[in-house]
C-alpha positions as CSV (number, residue, x, y, z in Angstrom):
1,X,60.6,27.2,57.1
2,X,59.9,30.7,58.3
3,X,61.4,33.4,56.2
4,X,62.1,31.1,53.3
5,X,59.5,29.8,50.8
6,X,56.7,31.4,52.8
7,X,57.8,34.9,51.5
8,X,59.4,33.8,48.3
9,X,57.1,35.8,46.0
10,X,57.0,39.6,46.3
11,X,53.5,40.9,47.0
12,X,52.0,43.0,44.2
13,X,48.6,43.6,45.7
14,X,46.9,43.5,49.0
15,X,44.1,40.9,49.5
16,X,40.7,41.9,50.8
17,X,41.1,39.3,53.5
18,X,44.2,39.7,55.6
19,X,45.9,37.1,57.7
20,X,46.9,38.8,61.0
21,X,49.1,37.4,63.7
22,X,48.0,39.3,66.8
23,X,50.7,39.0,69.5
24,X,49.6,39.8,73.1
25,X,51.0,38.3,76.3
26,X,47.6,38.2,77.9
27,X,44.4,38.0,75.9
28,X,41.6,37.3,78.3
29,X,41.0,37.3,82.0
30,X,43.0,40.5,82.8
31,X,41.6,43.9,83.7
32,X,44.0,46.2,81.9
33,X,42.8,48.5,79.2
34,X,45.3,47.2,76.8
35,X,44.0,43.6,77.2
36,X,40.4,44.7,76.9
37,X,41.2,46.6,73.8
38,X,42.9,43.5,72.3
39,X,39.9,41.3,72.9
40,X,37.5,43.8,71.3
41,X,39.7,44.5,68.2
42,X,40.4,40.8,67.6
43,X,36.7,40.0,67.8
44,X,35.9,42.8,65.3
45,X,38.8,41.9,63.0
46,X,37.6,38.4,62.7
47,X,34.6,39.6,60.9
48,X,36.3,39.8,57.6
49,X,39.9,38.7,58.3
50,X,41.8,35.7,59.5
51,X,43.3,36.4,62.9
52,X,45.7,34.1,64.8
53,X,46.2,35.2,68.5
54,X,49.5,34.4,70.0
55,X,49.1,34.5,73.8
56,X,49.3,32.7,77.1
57,X,46.5,30.6,78.6
58,X,43.6,28.8,77.0
59,X,43.6,25.9,74.6
60,X,45.7,25.5,71.5
61,X,43.7,25.8,68.3
62,X,44.3,27.0,64.8
63,X,43.3,30.6,65.6
64,X,45.1,30.6,69.0
65,X,48.7,29.7,69.6
66,X,49.5,29.3,73.3
67,X,52.8,30.1,74.9
68,X,54.0,29.2,78.4
69,X,53.5,32.2,80.8
70,X,55.0,33.6,83.9
71,X,54.2,36.3,86.4
72,X,56.8,38.5,88.1
73,X,56.7,38.4,92.0
74,X,54.7,41.7,92.0
75,X,51.3,41.7,93.6
76,X,49.9,44.2,91.1
77,X,50.5,41.7,88.2
78,X,48.9,38.8,90.0
79,X,45.9,40.8,91.1
80,X,45.3,42.3,87.6
81,X,45.5,38.8,86.0
82,X,48.3,39.8,83.6
83,X,50.7,37.1,82.5
84,X,53.8,37.5,80.4
85,X,54.8,35.0,77.8
86,X,57.9,32.9,77.2
87,X,58.4,33.5,73.4
88,X,58.9,29.9,72.4
89,X,60.4,29.8,68.9
90,X,58.4,27.0,67.4
91,X,55.1,28.5,68.5
92,X,56.0,31.9,67.0
93,X,57.1,30.4,63.7
94,X,53.9,28.4,63.4
95,X,51.8,31.5,64.2
96,X,53.6,33.8,61.8
97,X,53.7,31.3,59.0
98,X,51.6,32.7,56.1
99,X,50.8,36.0,58.0
100,X,50.4,39.2,56.1
101,X,51.1,41.4,59.0
102,X,52.1,41.0,62.7
103,X,50.4,43.2,65.4
104,X,52.4,43.6,68.7
105,X,50.1,44.7,71.6
106,X,52.6,45.1,74.5
107,X,56.2,46.3,74.8
108,X,57.4,43.1,76.6
109,X,59.7,40.2,75.9
110,X,57.2,38.4,73.6
111,X,56.9,41.4,71.3
112,X,60.7,41.8,71.0
113,X,61.0,38.1,70.0
114,X,58.0,38.3,67.6
115,X,59.5,41.4,66.0
116,X,62.8,39.6,65.4
117,X,61.0,36.6,63.8
118,X,58.8,38.8,61.6
119,X,61.9,40.7,60.4
120,X,63.6,37.5,59.4
121,X,60.5,36.4,57.5
122,X,60.0,39.9,55.9
123,X,56.6,40.3,57.4
124,X,55.5,43.9,58.1
125,X,55.0,44.7,61.8
126,X,52.6,47.1,63.5
127,X,53.3,47.9,67.1
128,X,50.7,49.3,69.5
129,X,51.4,51.7,72.4
130,X,49.1,50.8,75.3
131,X,51.5,50.8,78.3
132,X,53.2,53.8,79.8
133,X,56.3,53.3,82.0
134,X,54.5,55.3,84.7
135,X,51.8,52.6,84.8
136,X,54.4,50.0,85.7
137,X,56.5,52.1,88.1
138,X,53.5,53.4,90.1
139,X,52.4,49.8,90.6
140,X,55.6,49.1,92.4
141,X,55.5,52.3,94.4
142,X,58.0,54.3,92.3
143,X,57.8,57.9,90.9
144,X,60.9,58.5,88.9
145,X,61.1,60.7,85.8
146,X,64.6,59.5,84.9
147,X,63.6,55.8,85.1
148,X,60.4,56.4,83.1
149,X,62.3,58.4,80.5
150,X,64.9,55.6,80.2
151,X,62.1,53.1,79.7
152,X,60.5,55.2,77.0
153,X,63.8,55.5,75.1
154,X,64.5,51.8,75.4
155,X,61.1,50.9,74.0
156,X,61.3,53.4,71.2
157,X,64.8,52.4,70.2
158,X,64.4,48.6,70.5
159,X,60.7,48.1,69.5
160,X,58.8,51.1,68.1
161,X,61.4,52.5,65.7
162,X,62.0,49.0,64.3
163,X,58.3,48.5,63.5
164,X,56.8,49.4,60.1
165,X,54.2,51.5,61.8
166,X,53.1,52.4,65.4
167,X,49.5,52.8,66.4
168,X,48.7,55.2,69.3
169,X,45.3,55.6,71.0
170,X,45.5,59.4,71.1
171,X,47.5,62.4,69.7
172,X,48.8,62.7,73.3
173,X,50.2,59.1,73.1
174,X,51.9,59.8,69.8
175,X,53.5,63.0,71.2
176,X,54.9,61.0,74.2
177,X,56.7,58.6,71.8
178,X,57.9,61.4,69.5
179,X,59.3,63.3,72.5
180,X,61.4,60.2,73.3
181,X,62.8,59.7,69.8
182,X,60.1,58.0,67.7
183,X,60.8,58.3,64.0
184,X,58.7,55.4,62.7
185,X,55.4,56.2,61.0
186,X,52.7,56.6,63.6
187,X,48.9,56.6,63.3
188,X,46.3,57.6,65.9
189,X,43.8,54.8,66.3
190,X,41.4,55.3,69.2
191,X,40.4,52.3,71.4
192,X,36.9,53.4,70.5
193,X,33.8,53.0,72.5
194,X,32.5,49.5,73.2
195,X,29.5,48.7,71.0
196,X,28.1,46.9,73.9
197,X,27.6,50.2,75.8
198,X,25.1,52.8,74.6
199,X,22.9,55.6,75.7
200,X,19.6,54.3,77.0
201,X,16.7,55.3,79.3
202,X,17.1,53.2,82.3
203,X,15.7,53.4,85.8
204,X,18.0,54.3,88.7
205,X,18.8,51.6,91.2
206,X,16.4,52.0,94.1
207,X,19.2,52.7,96.7
208,X,20.4,55.6,94.6
209,X,17.2,57.5,94.5
210,X,17.5,61.0,96.0
211,X,21.3,61.0,96.0
212,X,24.0,62.4,93.8
213,X,25.7,59.4,92.3
214,X,29.4,59.7,91.4
215,X,31.0,56.9,89.4
216,X,34.6,55.8,89.1
217,X,35.5,53.1,86.6
218,X,38.9,51.4,86.0
219,X,41.5,49.1,87.5
220,X,41.9,49.4,91.3
221,X,45.6,50.5,90.9
222,X,47.7,53.3,92.4
223,X,47.8,55.5,89.2
224,X,44.0,55.8,89.2
225,X,44.2,57.8,92.5
226,X,41.1,56.5,94.3
227,X,42.8,57.8,97.5
228,X,42.4,61.4,96.1
229,X,38.7,60.8,95.5
230,X,38.2,59.5,99.0
231,X,39.9,62.6,100.5
232,X,37.9,64.9,98.3
233,X,34.7,63.2,99.3
234,X,35.5,63.7,103.0
235,X,36.1,67.4,102.3
236,X,33.0,68.1,100.2
237,X,30.2,70.2,101.7
238,X,27.6,67.9,100.1
239,X,29.3,64.6,101.1
240,X,26.0,63.5,102.8
241,X,24.3,63.6,99.4
242,X,27.0,62.0,97.4
243,X,27.1,58.2,96.8
244,X,30.2,56.9,95.2
245,X,30.5,53.7,93.2
246,X,33.9,52.4,92.4
247,X,33.6,49.8,89.6
248,X,36.6,47.7,88.9
249,X,39.1,45.1,90.0
250,X,42.7,45.2,90.8
251,X,45.6,44.9,93.3
252,X,44.4,47.6,95.7
253,X,40.9,46.4,96.3
254,X,41.4,45.3,99.9
255,X,43.4,48.4,100.7
256,X,40.7,50.7,99.2
257,X,38.0,48.9,101.1
258,X,39.8,49.5,104.4
259,X,40.3,53.2,103.5
260,X,36.7,53.7,102.4
261,X,35.4,52.2,105.6
262,X,36.5,55.4,107.4
263,X,34.3,57.6,105.2
264,X,30.8,58.8,106.5
265,X,29.2,57.0,103.6
266,X,31.5,54.2,102.5
267,X,31.4,53.7,98.7
268,X,30.6,50.5,96.9
269,X,33.8,49.0,95.6
270,X,34.3,46.1,93.3
271,X,33.8,44.4,89.9
272,X,30.5,45.0,88.2
273,X,29.0,43.2,85.1
274,X,28.9,44.9,81.7
275,X,25.1,45.1,82.0
276,X,25.2,46.9,85.4
277,X,28.1,49.1,84.2
278,X,26.0,50.3,81.3
279,X,23.1,51.0,83.8
280,X,25.4,53.0,86.0
281,X,26.8,55.0,83.1
282,X,23.2,55.9,82.1
283,X,21.9,56.7,85.6
284,X,24.8,58.3,87.5
285,X,25.2,62.0,87.8
286,X,28.9,62.3,87.2
287,X,32.0,60.2,86.3
288,X,35.2,61.3,88.1
289,X,38.5,60.3,86.6
290,X,41.4,61.0,88.9
291,X,44.1,59.1,87.0
292,X,47.3,61.0,86.5
293,X,48.6,58.6,83.8
294,X,46.4,57.8,80.8
295,X,47.0,57.2,77.1
296,X,43.4,57.8,76.2
297,X,40.8,57.0,78.9
298,X,38.5,54.1,77.9
299,X,36.2,54.5,80.9
300,X,35.9,58.2,80.1
301,X,34.9,57.5,76.5
302,X,32.4,54.8,77.6
303,X,30.8,57.2,80.1
304,X,30.6,59.9,77.4
305,X,28.9,57.5,75.0
306,X,26.0,57.3,77.5
307,X,25.9,61.1,77.9
308,X,27.4,60.9,81.4
309,X,29.4,64.1,82.1
310,X,33.0,63.5,83.2
311,X,35.2,65.4,85.6
312,X,38.8,64.6,84.9
313,X,42.2,65.4,86.4
314,X,44.2,68.0,84.5
315,X,47.4,66.0,84.3
316,X,50.3,66.6,81.9
317,X,50.7,62.8,81.7
318,X,47.0,62.0,80.8
319,X,45.2,62.2,77.5
320,X,41.8,62.1,79.4
321,X,42.1,65.8,80.3
322,X,41.6,66.6,76.6
323,X,38.1,65.1,76.8
324,X,36.8,67.6,79.3
325,X,34.0,69.8,78.1
326,X,35.4,72.9,79.8
327,X,37.1,74.2,83.0
328,X,34.2,73.2,85.2
329,X,34.9,69.6,84.2
330,X,38.6,69.7,84.9
331,X,40.3,69.8,88.3
332,X,43.9,70.3,89.4
333,X,45.6,66.9,89.3
334,X,46.4,65.6,92.7
335,X,44.5,68.4,94.5
336,X,41.8,67.0,96.8
337,X,40.6,70.4,97.8
338,X,40.1,71.4,94.2
339,X,38.3,68.2,93.4
340,X,36.0,68.7,96.4
341,X,35.2,72.2,95.2
342,X,34.3,70.8,91.7
343,X,32.1,68.1,93.2
344,X,30.2,70.7,95.3
345,X,29.8,72.9,92.2
346,X,28.2,70.0,90.2
347,X,25.9,69.1,93.1
348,X,24.8,72.8,93.3
349,X,24.2,73.2,89.6
350,X,22.0,70.3,88.4
351,X,20.7,72.3,85.5
352,X,24.2,72.8,84.0
353,X,25.0,69.1,84.5
354,X,21.8,68.1,82.7
355,X,22.6,70.4,79.8
356,X,26.1,68.9,79.6
357,X,24.7,65.4,78.8
358,X,23.8,66.1,75.2
359,X,27.1,67.8,74.6
360,X,29.0,64.9,76.2
361,X,27.1,62.4,74.0
362,X,27.7,64.4,70.9
363,X,31.5,64.6,71.6
364,X,31.6,60.8,72.0
365,X,30.3,60.1,68.6
366,X,33.7,60.9,67.1
367,X,35.0,57.7,68.9
368,X,32.8,55.0,67.3
369,X,34.5,51.6,67.6
370,X,33.7,50.6,64.1
371,X,35.7,53.6,62.8
372,X,38.6,52.5,64.9
373,X,38.6,49.0,63.5
374,X,38.5,50.4,59.9
375,X,41.3,52.7,60.8
376,X,43.5,49.9,62.1
377,X,42.8,47.8,59.0
378,X,43.9,50.8,56.9
379,X,47.2,50.9,58.8
380,X,47.7,47.2,58.1
381,X,47.0,47.8,54.4
382,X,49.3,50.8,54.4
383,X,52.3,48.8,55.7
384,X,51.6,46.0,53.2
385,X,51.5,48.4,50.2
386,X,54.7,50.0,51.4
387,X,56.2,46.5,51.9
388,X,55.2,45.5,48.3
389,X,56.8,48.6,46.9
390,X,60.1,48.5,48.8
391,X,63.0,47.5,46.5
392,X,64.6,45.6,49.3
393,X,61.6,43.4,49.7
394,X,61.5,42.6,46.0
395,X,65.3,41.9,46.0
396,X,64.9,39.6,49.0
397,X,62.1,37.7,47.2
398,X,64.4,37.2,44.3
């Protein structure tokens, strides 16, 4: 029975091989950064540890416990492939039985239920911060600081402050939680750069020869501000030279295609394979990141790992602006005229852009994925050592 004999003996040391219950509403098939991060970390953690994924979809197996799922009547959720889980008690108990640590990926119903089960079983909990309230609100057409602040406070009070540790993808992300009342121990663990993407010498696609290729990568969702890029492109002096590729999938794909059709040179929009994405990162001239809401910026890091310079929005709600090399690679958030001016500047100064490639690549080396995996394991071990030393745990075991 969960919370009984399973935890009857107090832990005195931490095993080299950990048993991790990784709780994530959606694990595969979605396009959100938090889901992509979950898949990559689980695959890496399994090289040395036992990981049981608790999620929706797929087939039940020893390393995957499947819960029934549901989608809210919101087009953005359906289009992004994200499914929330019904936290069935028997499934949670089976998944957590024998676990050393529980990892909570999203601040939704499943994580609240798993936190409660883990607490009863005296299993340490690590909660990840991968969703901003602004992400959810913008996808239903809302911009409300009071509502987003209320959501932050609720998540902090009912989830993050009840965890043994919180992992944040950036210092910016930790500051956001601290500013809304976080008191639990927090650790910065970057999503890291996908080991499948690296800097390579690759030929340009033939139809891009002789043009200035601008790349946008990410979910086709409102907070990514593709509309701003389209407006800036229409204003740019060198718009006839610029070719825009928007790589991604999401709820606004049809709407963006209609809007792009009105541009003099309509961009390519849609999902691309990892192989082609790596080629685009290595052969484009510039990545533009217009998002106003970002806890780290996985696409920005991936581009940088290939030496592709990035032009990012200077938004107070985005960690990506901290990744800019300098003012020439940062534009005023939400300002299409300023973005157009920066685009023209980059087209007119190819030498400076070429020189920025090595600096961009060097900066990305601080975000190696292997280091992030090791850092996350260190967090798990930290909460386990603290759990073993806590008098309350020893008393409970007695």
